[in-house]
C-alpha positions in Angstrom: 0.3 0.0 0.1 2.8 2.2 0.9 4.0 2.6 -2.7 0.4 3.7 -3.7 1.2 7.1 -2.4 3.8 9.4 -3.9 5.5 11.3 -0.6 4.1 14.6 -2.1 0.4 12.9 -1.4 1.8 11.5 1.9 3.0 15.0 2.9 -0.4 16.4 2.0 -2.4 14.0 3.8 -0.3 14.5 6.8 -1.1 18.3 6.6 -4.6 17.8 6.7 -4.4 15.8 9.7 -2.1 18.6 11.3 -4.6 21.1 10.1 -7.7 19.0 11.6 -5.5 19.0 14.9 -4.7 22.5 15.1 -8.7 23.1 14.5 -9.5 20.8 17.2 -6.9 22.5 19.8 -8.7 25.9 18.8 -12.4 24.2 19.6 -11.2 22.8 22.8 -9.6 26.0 24.1 -13.5 27.0 24.1 -13.7 24.3 27.1 -10.8 24.9 28.5 -12.1 24.9 32.4 -13.8 21.5 32.0 -11.9 18.6 34.1 -9.8 16.6 31.5 -9.8 18.8 28.6 -6.4 20.1 29.0 -5.1 16.2 29.3 -7.0 15.5 25.8 -5.4 19.4 24.3 -2.0 17.8 25.8 -2.4 14.7 23.6 -3.4 16.2 20.4 -0.5 18.3 20.5 1.8 15.4 20.8 0.2 13.9 17.8 0.9 17.0 15.9 4.4 17.2 17.0 4.7 13.6 15.8 3.3 14.2 12.3 5.0 17.8 11.8 8.0 15.7 12.7 7.8 13.4 10.0 6.7 15.5 7.5 9.6 17.5 8.1 12.0 14.8 7.8 10.4 13.6 4.8 9.5 10.2 6.7 5.7 10.3 6.6 4.2 6.8 5.8 0.4 5.9 5.1 0.5 4.3 8.7 1.0 7.2 10.4 -1.9 8.8 8.7 -4.1 5.6 9.3 -3.1 4.8 12.9 -3.5 9.0 13.8 -5.6 9.3 17.0 -7.0 12.5 15.6 -9.9 10.9 13.9 -11.2 9.5 17.1 -10.7 13.1 19.1 -12.4 15.1 16.3 -15.0 12.7 16.9 -15.0 13.7 20.7 -14.3 17.2 20.7 -17.5 17.5 18.1 -19.5 15.5 20.4 -18.1 17.7 23.7 -19.3 20.9 21.6 -22.9 19.4 21.2 -23.5 18.8 24.7 -24.8 20.8 27.8 -23.2 21.0 31.1 -19.9 19.2 30.4 -18.1 18.3 33.9 -15.5 15.8 32.6 -13.7 14.8 29.7 -11.7 11.3 29.8 -12.9 10.4 33.1 -11.6 7.4 35.1 -14.3 5.3 37.1 -13.0 2.2 38.7 -14.6 -1.1 38.3 -15.9 -2.9 41.2 -13.5 -5.9 42.5 -11.2 -5.9 38.6 -8.5 -3.6 39.7 -9.2 -1.8 36.5 -10.5 1.7 35.8 -13.4 2.7 32.7 -13.2 5.9 31.2 -15.7 7.7 30.1 -14.9 10.2 27.2 -17.8 12.7 28.1 -19.8 13.2 31.4 -22.6 16.0 30.4 -25.8 17.0 32.3 -24.2 17.4 35.4 -23.4 14.2 35.7 -26.6 12.6 34.6 -25.3 11.2 31.3 -21.8 9.3 30.3 -20.7 9.6 26.7 -18.6 6.8 24.6 -17.3 8.1 21.5 -16.3 5.3 19.2 -14.9 6.3 15.6 -14.2 2.9 14.3 -15.3 2.5 10.3 -18.0 -0.2 9.9 -15.7 -3.3 9.2 -13.6 -2.2 12.4 -16.9 -2.4 14.2 -18.4 -5.7 12.9 -15.2 -6.9 14.1 -15.4 -6.1 17.6 -18.8 -6.9 18.0 -18.0 -10.6 17.4 -15.1 -10.3 19.5 -12.5 -10.4 16.6 -10.1 -7.9 17.8 -6.5 -7.8 19.4 -5.8 -10.6 22.0 -7.6 -9.3 25.7 -9.7 -6.6 23.8 -13.2 -6.7 24.6 -16.4 -6.8 21.9 -18.7 -3.5 21.6 -21.3 -5.5 23.8 -19.0 -6.8 26.6 -17.6 -3.0 27.0 -21.6 -1.9 27.1 -22.3 -4.3 29.9 -19.5 -3.0 31.6 -20.9 0.6 31.3 -24.1 -0.3 32.2 -22.9 -2.2 35.5 -20.7 1.0 36.2 -23.4 3.7 35.8 -25.6 1.3 38.4 -22.9 1.6 40.8 -22.1 5.2 40.4 -25.9 6.4 40.5 -26.1 10.9 40.0 -28.9 12.3 42.1 -30.3 8.8 43.0 -30.2 7.6 39.5 -27.8 5.4 37.2 -26.5 8.3 34.6 -27.7 7.4 30.9 -25.2 5.7 29.1 -24.7 6.9 25.4 -22.9 5.2 22.6 -22.0 7.9 19.8 -20.5 6.0 16.6 -18.9 8.2 13.7 -20.4 5.4 11.3 -23.4 4.1 10.6 -24.1 0.9 12.3 -26.2 -2.3 11.5 -29.9 -2.1 12.8 -29.1 -5.8 14.7 -26.2 -4.3 16.5 -28.2 -1.0 17.7 -30.9 -3.4 19.0 -28.2 -5.4 20.9 -27.0 -2.5 22.5 -30.3 -0.9 23.3 -31.3 -4.4 25.0 -28.2 -4.0 27.4 -29.5 -0.1 28.1 -27.1 1.7 26.0 -28.6 5.0 23.9 -27.5 4.7 20.4 -26.6 7.8 18.5 -24.7 8.5 15.1 -22.2 11.3 14.9 -23.1 12.2 11.2 -24.2 16.0 11.9 -23.6 18.6 14.8 -27.1 18.2 16.2 -26.6 18.5 19.9 -26.9 15.3 22.2 -30.5 15.1 23.7 -30.4 16.3 27.5 -31.1 14.0 30.3 -34.2 14.2 31.7 -33.7 16.9 34.6 -34.1 15.3 38.1 -36.7 17.2 40.4 -35.6 18.1 43.7 -38.3 17.7 46.2 -36.7 17.2 49.7 -33.5 18.7 51.2 -31.4 17.5 53.9 -30.2 20.4 56.1 -26.2 20.1 57.6 -25.2 21.7 61.0 -23.6 24.3 58.7 -26.8 25.2 57.0 -28.9 25.7 59.6 -26.3 27.7 61.4 -25.8 30.1 58.3 -29.9 30.2 58.4 -30.4 31.7 61.7 -27.3 33.7 62.1 -27.4 37.4 63.0 -25.0 38.2 60.0 -27.5 36.6 57.4 -30.6 38.3 58.8 -29.8 42.1 58.1 -26.8 42.6 60.8 -23.9 41.7 58.6 -22.2 45.6 58.9 -19.7 44.5 61.4 -16.1 44.5 62.1 -15.2 41.8 64.4 -12.4 40.8 66.4 -12.3 37.7 64.6 -10.3 38.1 61.1 -12.5 35.2 59.4 -16.2 36.8 60.7 -15.1 40.3 59.5 -14.4 38.4 56.0 -17.8 36.5 56.3 -19.5 39.8 56.8 -17.9 41.4 53.6 -18.9 38.1 51.7 -22.8 38.4 53.2 -22.7 42.2 52.0 -21.6 41.3 48.3 -23.7 38.0 48.4 -26.3 37.6 50.8 -26.9 33.7 51.9 -30.3 34.0 53.1 -32.5 34.9 50.0 -30.3 32.2 48.3 -31.4 29.3 51.0 -35.0 30.7 51.0 -35.4 30.5 47.3 -34.0 26.8 47.3 -36.5 25.7 50.6 -39.2 27.2 48.6 -41.8 24.1 48.0 -39.4 21.5 49.1 -39.8 19.0 51.9 -36.9 20.0 54.8 -35.5 16.9 56.8 -32.8 17.0 59.6 -31.1 13.7 61.2 -31.1 13.7 65.1 -27.5 13.9 65.1 -27.5 17.2 62.8 -30.1 19.0 65.3 -28.5 17.7 68.5 -25.1 19.2 67.7 -26.3 22.3 66.2 -28.5 22.8 69.1 -25.5 22.2 71.3 -23.5 24.8 69.4 -26.6 27.5 69.5 -26.6 26.8 73.4 -23.0 28.2 73.6 -22.9 30.8 70.9 -26.2 31.6 69.7 -27.6 35.1 71.1 -31.2 35.5 71.7 -32.6 36.4 68.4 -31.0 33.2 66.9 -32.3 30.9 69.1 -35.5 32.5 68.4 -34.9 31.9 64.7 -33.9 28.2 65.1 -37.3 27.5 66.9 -38.9 29.2 63.8 -37.0 27.2 61.2 -37.7 23.8 63.1 -41.4 24.4 62.6 -40.9 23.7 59.3 -38.2 20.7 59.3 -39.0 17.1 59.9 -36.9 15.5 62.1 -35.8 12.0 61.6 -33.5 9.1 63.2 -30.1 8.4 62.2 -29.6 5.9 59.8 -27.0 2.8 59.0 -24.6 3.6 56.6 -25.4 2.9 52.9 -23.4 0.5 51.1 -21.5 2.8 49.3 -20.3 4.8 52.2 -19.0 1.9 54.3 -15.3 1.5 52.9 -15.1 5.4 53.4 -11.9 6.2 55.8 -12.6 8.5 58.3 -10.0 11.3 58.7 -8.9 14.9 58.0 -12.2 16.3 56.4 -13.9 13.1 56.6 -15.3 13.0 60.3 -17.9 10.5 61.6 -20.8 13.6 62.2 -20.4 14.4 59.0 -20.4 10.7 57.4 -23.7 10.2 59.5 -25.5 13.8 58.2 -24.6 12.5 54.2 -25.5 9.1 55.0 -28.9 10.4 56.0 -29.0 12.2 52.7 -28.4 9.4 50.6 -30.7 7.0 52.5 -33.9 9.4 52.3 -32.8 10.5 48.4 -32.3 13.9 49.1 -30.0 16.7 48.1 -27.8 17.7 51.2 -27.4 21.6 51.8 -23.9 22.1 53.0 -21.2 24.5 53.7 -19.0 21.9 54.6 -17.4 21.8 51.2 -14.1 20.3 52.7 -16.1 16.6 53.1 -17.6 16.9 49.4 -14.2 17.1 48.4 -12.4 14.4 50.3 -15.3 11.8 49.8 -15.2 12.5 46.1 -11.7 11.9 46.4 -12.5 8.5 47.7 -14.6 7.7 45.1 -18.0 9.0 46.8 -20.1 11.6 44.9 -22.9 13.1 47.0 -26.0 14.9 45.9 -25.4 18.4 47.4 -26.2 22.1 47.4 -23.0 24.0 48.3 -23.3 27.5 49.9 -20.8 29.9 51.6 -20.2 29.3 55.4 -21.8 31.7 57.7 -21.3 31.7 61.5 -23.5 32.8 64.8 -22.7 36.2 65.5 -25.3 38.1 67.5 -23.3 37.5 70.6 -20.1 38.7 68.6 -21.5 42.0 67.9 -20.9 43.3 71.7 -17.1 43.2 71.3 -17.7 44.5 67.2 -17.3 47.5 65.5 -20.5 49.1 63.5 -19.3 50.0 60.0 -21.1 53.2 58.5 -24.1 52.4 56.1 
């Protein structure tokens, strides 16, 4: 096959790939802040560096063109640009009890959709369906089963993510049927038609963390933020509150929702309130709890049993977030440290995170009132 192409033709084909790669880097720059995009950009840059080298040294071969990953990356980028609310690209997921990772090309809809991009030609696809691949490779159907299994094990907002296989080439109707039977949504990338958005999760129940209870009843969030306190952190919180008040955000979030709280959160909050709270903060907490259903603590769900306690992961926080998971409620919190630490251990908890606010009514006695 090599002799079928002149050096000029091979050089022209290499330049086409180089132009394609350069365009992909420009397109990716539009999504530069998405997790994983810079990693893909780096891989494309490496491909371009290699192609430029063989072009310059006049050693380009047809295999360099055929084996380039830029076709896959082009498919990936086109799909990426047609997705909404993308959170991750080339996202690794651990497979239960297998010691290996599954890579999701695009996580979109805030986490509700996983997309695998498949840029193989029809013959290669047909071979992959029937397992006619290199030793150790899985068939398309085996891969599909793994993705569906992983989605079941990694729910988003209490539902398994929708799994989409997006093909560059039209595929056999029988394969479409078999994939759909497994639970895969099949799309063919022949146009720039947007990926249909997943059905949005309707939030009906909120689990209130200790930090949220404190923020909601604080004097600072209830019209008394014009203070300079003895504690620099409180002064900073007051400045944040003047710039971006928390109470209206929480009131809008709470509107029409069922508010629940576990016994651990309530008892811990009441202990803090009895020591640090002022009379008006205590009065507001009584008013708030008339709207909140207090329920018993729950056993840890399976996905939390292997979480290691330590650092930002404290037993009390684990109990509060476990309560939210068990009741399929979004946990409202300012404990961003727990959320990040849990994510590092593979646990995604459905949360609404807001800025922290402290109880400040009693602190006003030693504070300086600022000019209006």
